[in-house]
Structure formats: C-alpha cells, structure tokens
C-alpha positions in Angstrom: 94.3 105.5 89.8 97.5 103.4 90.0 100.2 104.3 87.6 100.9 101.3 85.4 104.4 100.3 84.5 105.1 98.3 81.3 108.8 99.0 80.8 111.7 100.8 82.4 113.5 102.4 79.5 114.1 105.5 81.6 116.9 103.7 83.4 120.2 104.0 81.4 122.0 101.1 82.9 123.1 97.7 81.4 120.0 95.4 81.2 121.0 92.2 82.9 117.9 90.3 81.9 114.4 91.2 80.7 112.0 88.6 82.0 108.3 88.2 81.3 107.4 90.3 84.3 110.6 91.8 85.7 113.5 93.9 84.3 116.8 93.4 86.0 119.7 95.9 85.7 123.4 95.2 86.2 125.1 97.4 88.9 128.4 95.5 89.1 128.3 93.4 92.2 124.6 94.2 92.7 121.4 94.0 90.6 118.3 96.2 90.5 115.1 94.2 90.2 112.0 96.1 88.9 108.7 94.3 88.9 106.5 95.7 86.1 102.7 95.3 85.7 103.1 92.9 82.8 101.4 89.5 83.2 102.2 86.2 81.5 100.4 82.9 81.3 101.4 79.7 79.5 104.8 81.4 78.8 103.2 84.2 76.8 103.2 87.9 77.9 99.8 89.7 77.5 99.3 93.2 76.0 97.3 94.2 79.1 98.9 95.5 82.3 97.5 94.5 85.7 97.2 97.5 88.1 99.6 97.3 91.1 100.8 93.7 90.2 104.4 94.7 90.3 104.1 96.3 93.6 102.3 93.3 95.0 105.0 90.9 93.8 107.9 93.0 95.1 106.3 93.8 98.5 105.3 90.1 99.1 108.9 88.9 98.3 110.3 91.6 100.7 107.9 90.4 103.4 108.9 86.8 103.1 112.7 87.5 102.7 112.5 89.2 106.1 110.2 86.5 107.7 112.5 83.6 106.7 115.9 84.9 107.5 116.2 82.6 110.5 116.1 79.6 108.1 118.3 81.0 105.3 119.7 84.3 104.1 118.7 85.9 100.9 119.9 88.3 98.2 117.9 91.4 99.3 119.8 94.5 100.3 117.1 97.1 100.4 113.8 98.4 98.8 114.5 101.9 100.0 114.9 103.9 96.8 116.8 106.7 98.6 119.6 104.2 99.3 120.0 103.1 95.7 123.4 104.0 94.1 124.2 105.7 90.8 121.6 108.5 91.0 118.7 106.0 90.9 116.9 107.8 93.8 115.8 110.4 91.3 113.3 107.8 90.0 111.6 107.5 93.4 108.1 107.8 91.9 108.7 105.1 89.3 110.6 102.7 91.5 108.9 103.1 94.9 107.3 99.8 96.0 108.2 97.8 92.9 111.9 97.6 93.0 114.6 95.9 95.1 118.4 96.2 95.2 120.0 92.8 95.6 123.4 91.2 95.8 124.5 89.4 92.7 124.5 85.6 93.2 125.8 82.6 91.3 122.5 80.9 90.7 122.0 77.1 91.2 120.5 75.4 88.1 117.5 74.0 89.9 113.9 75.1 90.5 113.0 73.9 93.9 109.4 73.0 94.2 107.6 71.9 97.3 104.1 70.4 97.2 101.8 70.0 100.1 98.7 69.4 98.1 98.0 67.6 94.8 97.4 70.1 92.0 98.8 71.4 88.7 101.5 69.4 86.9 101.9 67.2 90.0 98.3 66.1 89.8 98.7 65.3 86.1 101.8 63.2 86.7 100.2 61.4 89.7 97.1 60.5 87.6 99.4 59.0 85.0 102.0 57.2 87.1 100.9 57.3 90.8 104.1 59.2 91.5 105.6 62.8 91.3 109.2 63.1 90.4 109.8 59.5 91.4 108.1 59.8 94.8 105.5 57.1 95.1 102.2 58.5 96.6 99.2 56.6 98.1 96.6 55.4 95.6 93.2 57.1 95.3 94.2 60.7 96.0 92.0 63.3 94.4 92.6 66.8 93.1 93.7 69.3 95.8 94.0 66.6 98.4 96.6 67.2 101.2 99.6 65.0 100.8 100.8 62.8 103.7 103.7 65.2 104.0 105.2 67.9 101.9 107.4 66.6 99.0 110.4 68.1 97.2 109.9 67.9 93.4 112.7 69.7 91.7 113.1 70.7 88.1 116.2 71.8 86.1 116.7 73.7 82.8 116.9 71.2 80.0 119.1 71.8 77.0 116.1 73.2 75.2 115.8 75.9 77.8 112.5 74.5 79.2 112.1 73.3 82.8 112.3 69.5 83.1 110.9 67.7 86.2 113.5 65.4 87.6 113.9 63.0 90.6 116.0 63.9 93.6 118.6 61.4 92.4 118.9 63.0 89.0 119.2 66.4 90.7 122.0 65.1 93.0 123.8 63.6 90.0 123.7 67.0 88.3 124.6 69.4 91.1 126.1 67.2 93.8 124.5 65.2 96.6 125.4 67.6 99.4 124.0 70.7 97.6 120.9 68.7 96.5 120.2 67.6 100.1 120.6 71.2 101.4 118.2 72.5 98.8 115.7 69.9 99.7 116.0 70.4 103.5 115.9 74.2 103.3 113.0 74.2 100.8 110.8 72.0 103.0 111.7 74.0 106.1 110.7 77.2 104.3 107.4 75.6 103.1 106.6 74.4 106.7 107.2 77.8 108.3 105.3 79.8 105.8 102.4 77.3 105.5 101.9 77.5 109.3 101.9 81.3 109.0 99.5 81.3 106.1 97.0 79.2 108.1 96.8 82.0 110.7 95.6 84.2 107.8 93.0 81.7 106.6 95.2 80.5 103.7 96.5 77.1 102.6 99.8 77.0 100.8 99.3 74.3 98.2 102.7 74.5 96.6 105.6 76.9 95.9 108.9 77.1 94.0 112.2 78.7 94.9 115.5 79.6 93.3 118.7 79.6 95.2 122.2 81.1 94.6 125.6 81.3 96.2 126.9 84.5 97.6 130.4 84.6 99.3 130.3 80.8 99.5 126.9 80.7 101.3 123.6 79.3 99.9 120.9 82.0 99.8 117.3 82.1 98.5 117.0 84.5 95.5 114.7 85.8 92.8 111.2 85.9 94.3 109.6 84.2 97.3 106.0 83.0 98.1 104.4 85.4 95.6 101.2 84.7 93.8 103.3 84.1 90.7 105.4 81.4 92.4 102.9 79.8 94.8 99.4 78.6 95.1 97.5 80.0 98.1 93.9 78.8 98.7 91.1 80.1 100.9 91.0 77.6 103.9 87.3 78.2 104.6 86.4 77.2 101.1 88.8 74.2 100.8 87.2 71.0 99.5 89.3 68.2 98.0 88.1 66.7 94.7 87.7 70.0 92.8 89.7 73.1 91.8 90.1 75.6 94.7 89.7 79.4 94.7 93.2 80.6 94.6 95.0 83.9 95.1 97.2 83.8 92.0 96.8 83.9 88.2 94.8 80.6 88.2 91.7 82.7 87.5 93.4 84.1 84.4 94.5 80.6 83.3 91.0 79.3 83.8 89.6 82.1 81.7 92.2 81.5 78.9 91.5 77.7 78.9 87.8 78.4 78.2 88.5 81.3 75.7 89.6 79.1 72.7 93.0 80.7 72.6 95.6 78.2 71.3 98.3 79.4 73.8 100.6 80.6 71.1 101.9 84.1 70.6 100.6 86.7 70.2 98.5 86.8 73.3 95.0 88.1 72.9 93.7 91.3 74.5 92.1 90.5 77.9 88.6 91.8 78.7 88.5 94.6 81.2 86.6 92.4 83.7 89.4 89.8 83.6 92.0 92.5 84.2 90.1 93.9 87.1 89.4 90.5 88.7 93.1 89.4 88.3 94.3 92.7 89.9 91.8 92.1 92.8 93.2 88.5 93.3 96.8 89.9 93.6 95.7 92.7 95.9 93.8 90.3 98.2 96.8 88.0 98.4 99.0 90.9 99.5 96.5 92.2 102.1 95.8 88.7 103.6 99.4 87.7 103.8 100.9 91.0 105.2 97.8 92.4 107.0 98.5 95.7 105.4 97.0 97.9 102.6 99.3 98.5 99.7 
C-alpha cells in the first residue's frame, strides 16, 4: 500500500510557498519542491488524497526536464535525496520520488500555454469569438479538432490574483517584446518535441502550460513540465474530433464533479472511493505510458 502524503510538517525549514498540491521550502539560493498527494479541481483542494499522485507528478517533470535540455535549461538540480543539504537526507523515506532540489529563479509573470487541439477554455473562447487570445482560427472547427498549427495563448496574473488570458501583443507590452518572443518560440519548440515523442507512445498532446524564470541572466523553464496537472494527453487510438476525449489527467475527476451537483465552492466534498481509485489509475497510466517504466 502506497504511503500517502498530505503535508510535510516534519521539515523544519522556512516554507516558501504552500500550493494546492506542492509544498516548497526555502534553502537560500535553492528551493525544495515536495509534491504531496493532495488534489485540487476548480481551484479547490479536496479532503481525499490520491495514491502516488505526488510521485507521478515529480517523476514526470524530472523525465521531461532531462528530455528537453537541448531546447532550454531548467531549474532542476537533483531528485537524489542523499544529495540534499541541511540533513534532509534523513527524510529519505518521506521524500524519495516526490521531491526535487531546484535553483531559485526570478519567475516571469506569464503562464505560457500552447494549444495543438481545440479544448477547454480555448474551445469556449473559440465558440464565442472564432479566436483564441486574439488569434483568428478557421470557421467550423469542432471540439478536440487538431488546429492548423500549434498556437501560443499566454495568460498573466491579473491584479485580482487570477489568471487572465491575453493576446501576444498585451504580453509583449507587459514584459517586453524580446522576452515575449522568446517565451513563444521556446514554448512552441517544447510542445513540438514532446508531442512527437508522445505519439510514439500512442498519446496526443492536446495542450500544455509552462512557467519560466531567470537564473544567472538565462531564461529557464521552471515549476512543473508536461505533467497530467499541466497538460492534456489523449489516447491516440480512441481519438475522434467532435466529442470529449479520454484523457490522462484530472479531467475524469472534473467530469465527475460537473455531474455531482457540487457548486464548486469550498469546502470540497468527500470523493467516493471509486473516483479516488480511478483518478489514481489515470495518473499512474500517464506515468507508465510516457516513461515506459513502472513507478
């Protein structure tokens, strides 16, 4: 039985940030990322834990950070707990597989989203306006249809703290044209490389999002990368435009919640055991298909 991790209070270091899923600790010029087994949907954290979810997210990010180094560097230093500073190696059992030591980066205020297929908020915007983030698309596209080419559709943090979809021009105005162009070019290059790899595993990469930072004057990719929490992967052999696709992310959980009658406001309801088990299986299948390994 997998040991579930909800919190990391055993670590007596300054907490840099407590996210919905991850706890991040401050080690001076480095950070310790720990992926718990918490799960959130519609910006609300649920009382249930999803077995092995933290290990899946951490291990998939590690896999992609290594795979994409030829395109751009990243903030990862190591996932080997024995190399962690400050006596953290004594928490080998708790941290193994679900933690990562990273360089501290100055984060860019932009969420870089690349879409290769029409789904999610992009689909909603297209149905209303025929465009996504100011990019005009052909008329008559249907749900899950492949786009003529991948598109870069950024968002930034608004003053309210929520993400706000913006056009490339607005992004360039906020962070500078040169940086905005680099973010766009690198994001699309990453999407292209990983979507080609995914197809060799029978998967379609519908869309994904990245966060970038600056370390020693260099742009790097940070946070997480091509995980089931930041990307939509679909089964290629079941792909059929015009309907929702079977995906290897928390879409299954979202679909259950949409039909449950929950109003999407805290507190989150307790999830049935079957939903927990099926969600855990989706995450595990994503890891095994992407990496070709067993966790």
